[in-house]
C-alpha positions as CSV (number, residue, x, y, z in Angstrom):
1,M,211.2,92.3,86.8
2,L,209.9,89.3,84.9
3,S,211.3,88.4,81.5
4,R,208.8,88.4,78.7
5,S,208.8,84.6,78.3
6,R,208.4,84.0,82.1
7,G,205.5,86.6,82.0
8,R,203.8,84.7,79.2
9,V,204.3,81.4,81.1
10,L,202.8,82.9,84.2
11,I,199.8,84.4,82.3
12,T,199.2,81.1,80.5
13,T,199.4,79.2,83.8
14,V,196.8,81.5,85.4
15,L,194.5,81.3,82.4
16,L,194.7,77.5,82.3
17,A,194.0,77.3,86.1
18,V,190.9,79.5,85.6
19,A,189.7,77.5,82.7
20,L,190.1,74.2,84.5
21,T,188.4,75.5,87.6
22,S,185.5,76.7,85.6
23,C,185.1,73.3,84.0
24,T,185.1,71.3,87.3
25,E,183.4,73.5,89.9
26,P,179.8,74.5,89.8
27,R,179.4,78.2,89.3
28,P,176.5,80.2,90.7
29,S,174.0,81.1,88.0
30,S,173.4,84.8,87.4
31,V,169.9,83.8,86.1
32,R,167.4,82.9,88.9
33,F,164.3,80.8,88.7
34,G,161.2,81.9,90.5
35,Y,159.3,79.6,92.7
36,R,156.2,79.5,94.9
37,S,153.9,77.1,96.6
38,D,150.5,76.4,95.1
39,D,147.3,76.0,97.2
40,R,148.1,72.3,97.7
41,G,151.7,72.9,98.9
42,N,153.3,71.9,95.6
43,V,156.3,73.8,94.3
44,V,155.6,75.8,91.2
45,I,158.6,76.9,89.1
46,A,158.8,80.0,86.9
47,Y,161.7,79.3,84.5
48,P,163.4,82.1,82.5
49,L,162.7,81.5,78.8
50,C,163.2,83.3,75.5
51,P,160.2,83.4,73.1
52,A,161.9,81.1,70.5
53,H,162.3,78.3,73.1
54,T,160.0,76.0,75.0
55,V,160.4,73.8,78.0
56,S,160.6,70.1,77.1
57,G,161.5,68.5,80.4
58,A,162.6,69.1,84.0
59,E,164.3,67.2,86.8
60,V,165.0,67.7,90.4
61,T,168.3,66.5,91.9
62,V,170.2,66.8,95.2
63,R,173.9,66.4,96.0
64,V,174.7,63.3,97.9
65,Q,178.0,63.2,99.9
66,R,179.7,59.9,100.5
67,G,182.9,60.3,102.3
68,S,185.1,62.5,100.2
69,T,183.1,62.1,97.0
70,S,179.8,63.6,96.0
71,S,177.3,62.8,93.3
72,F,173.8,63.8,92.3
73,K,170.7,61.8,93.0
74,K,167.6,62.4,90.8
75,L,164.4,62.8,92.8
76,W,162.1,63.5,90.0
77,G,162.2,63.8,86.2
78,A,159.6,64.4,83.5
79,M,159.4,65.1,79.7
80,G,156.8,66.4,77.3
81,A,155.1,69.6,78.4
82,A,151.4,69.0,78.9
83,S,150.2,72.6,78.4
84,N,151.2,75.9,76.8
85,E,151.8,77.3,80.3
86,V,154.4,74.6,80.9
87,K,155.9,75.1,77.5
88,R,156.3,78.8,78.4
89,G,158.2,77.9,81.6
90,V,155.7,77.6,84.5
91,F,155.3,74.1,85.9
92,T,154.7,72.2,89.1
93,V,157.4,69.9,90.4
94,G,156.5,66.3,91.0
95,T,152.9,66.3,89.8
96,P,151.8,64.4,86.7
97,G,149.8,67.4,85.4
98,S,152.7,69.4,84.1
99,F,154.4,66.8,81.9
100,R,153.1,63.9,79.9
101,Q,155.8,61.4,80.8
102,E,157.3,61.1,84.3
103,G,160.6,59.2,83.9
104,K,161.2,59.3,87.6
105,P,158.1,59.9,89.8
106,L,158.6,61.9,93.0
107,A,158.7,59.2,95.7
108,E,158.9,61.4,98.8
109,A,158.5,64.9,99.9
110,L,160.9,67.4,98.5
111,P,163.8,68.4,100.7
112,S,164.3,72.0,101.8
113,G,166.9,72.6,99.1
114,F,167.3,71.0,95.7
115,Y,168.4,71.7,92.1
116,V,165.9,72.1,89.3
117,R,167.4,71.5,85.8
118,V,165.2,72.4,82.9
119,K,165.5,71.1,79.3
120,E,164.6,73.5,76.5
121,S,163.8,73.0,72.8
122,T,163.7,75.5,70.0
123,R,160.5,75.9,68.0
124,D,161.9,73.7,65.3
125,G,162.3,70.9,67.8
126,E,166.1,71.1,68.4
127,S,167.0,70.3,71.9
128,N,168.9,72.8,74.0
129,S,170.6,72.1,77.3
130,G,168.6,74.6,79.4
131,R,169.6,75.9,82.8
132,E,169.5,74.9,86.4
133,D,169.1,76.7,89.7
134,W,169.1,76.0,93.4
135,I,165.7,76.2,95.0
136,D,165.9,76.9,98.8
137,L,162.5,76.3,100.4
138,S,163.8,77.5,103.7
139,V,164.0,81.0,102.3
140,Q,160.7,82.6,103.1
141,P,159.2,85.7,101.5
142,S,159.1,89.0,103.5
143,R,155.3,89.1,102.9
144,A,152.6,86.9,101.4
145,L,153.1,86.4,97.6
146,K,150.4,87.9,95.4
147,P,149.1,86.0,92.4
148,G,151.8,85.9,89.7
149,E,154.6,86.6,92.1
150,Y,157.5,84.3,92.8
151,L,160.4,84.1,95.2
152,T,164.1,83.5,94.3
153,S,166.5,81.5,96.4
154,V,168.1,84.8,97.6
155,G,164.7,86.0,99.0
156,K,163.7,88.5,96.3
157,I,160.0,88.7,95.3
158,V,159.7,88.9,91.6
159,S,157.1,88.8,88.8
160,R,157.0,86.3,85.9
161,Q,158.1,89.1,83.6
162,W,161.2,89.8,85.8
163,V,162.2,86.1,85.5
164,N,162.1,86.3,81.7
165,D,163.7,89.7,81.5
166,Q,166.9,88.3,83.0
167,L,167.7,86.9,79.5
168,T,168.8,89.0,76.5
169,C,167.0,86.7,74.0
170,G,168.9,87.8,71.0
171,K,168.9,91.5,71.9
172,G,172.3,93.1,72.1
173,S,174.0,92.7,75.5
């Protein structure tokens, strides 16, 4: 049987290991973005958003592996929502119509998988960190998407409402 002090040390060690791992390893998001292709083949994102927030920017990145180290390479980035639809979380990746300022224009076709990171602001203009999700274009819907439907990277067909309903938005959990 463990002594009380050894038990506390063991518990502290386990908690510390869990805390350090959660800080250094990416964790899968429980909140999914929706995505679909528009009639021109561009990727449209449906971002989960609470009513008190707006989208202020977005970027697309991919992980680049060099030997035993990896880093992220930005493929596209833009700021300043150009319409209310974009402010409310629906935007097109890599096109100048969704955001007023492209900080990094999309120089080549999107890969089959990439991260989308969205920057949020509150209505009073305070910046929030936002969320990111993996977009996997190799995942295909089980049927043709209807207007207003999106796909998640796990293959689920969802509505815009479903995307937003993932968030509690100040309602009790």
